[in-house]
N, C-alpha and C positions, 0 to 999 in steps of 0.2 A: 850301360853306358847313357849319357844326358841326351837329351835332343832340346836342341835348341828350335823357339819356333822360327819359320821363315815365313815373312810376306814379301808380297810380289807386286811392284805396281803394275798399273793395265799398260803401260808401254813395255815393259817386259813379257808379260802375257801374250800380247799380241805379235811381240819380234819371233817367239818359241812357236807361236800358232802359225806363224808366216813361214815357218822352214819346210824344207822337203822332209818327207818322212822318217827317213833315218836319223838326220842331224836334228830333227824334234825332238824323237824319242830317244836319244841320248843328251841331249838339253833337259828333258823331264827327268831323267833318272840323276842327272849331276844336281840337278835344284833340290831332289828329293834327300840326295846323299849329304846336302848343305846342313841339313838338320842336324847329323852327326859329325859338321866340319871335317867332312871327308872331300878331298879333291885337289887339284891343283891352284890350290890357294895364295894368292899373294897379297902382304900390301902394297899399296901405291906410294908414290913419291912425290914429292913437288908439291904444286898445286893442288894435287888430288891425295894428299898426306890425312892419314882418317878412313881413307874409302880401301876395299880391298876388290880384287878381282879372282873369278874362278874361272879357269879356261876349261872351254867345251869344245873341241876340234878345233875350228878357227874363228869361234866368237868369244868372244867375254861377255861376262855377267859381272857388274861393278854394283858393288853392297857395301852397306856398314853396320856396325853393330850399335843397337839402340839398346838400352836400358829403360825396362819398364817394372814396376813393383817389383823389383830385385829380381827380374829375369832378362837374362841376354835376349834379344829379338834381333834377325837377321833381315835387314831392309834391303831387296834388290831393286836397284832404281833406274838402272838403265842396262842395255842390252845392244850389243852390235857387229859386226865383223870386226877382228881383229885389226884391221888396216885402217878403221876409221874412228875406233870404240874411243879411246882417251881423246883423241883430238877434239870429237866432239862435245863428249862430255864436260871435258874442262872448258869449253867454251859458255855452256850453259851453267856451269857455276858461275863463270865470271861474270856473264848475266845477271844471275841473282844475286849477286854480291853489291851490283853498281846500285 
């Protein structure tokens, strides 16, 4: 089975470290399984088209695929609680595009 390289932005690392022990362990396992592209992965729509999310309990990690030297790389760029993740990430994208 092909593995995909997974890279985590520092913000994602910090978020996972801030979680209580049980969700932190589940999140680390989910990020490791992302190498095999396993988990509850869905493409995002609208202004977040081109990004994907993986669901980890009540949290979401947003990522995109990058192509480097003919190898796909998963770049995890943002993580937060389901209740705020899309709203805040969309705002960040809008600010970057301004």
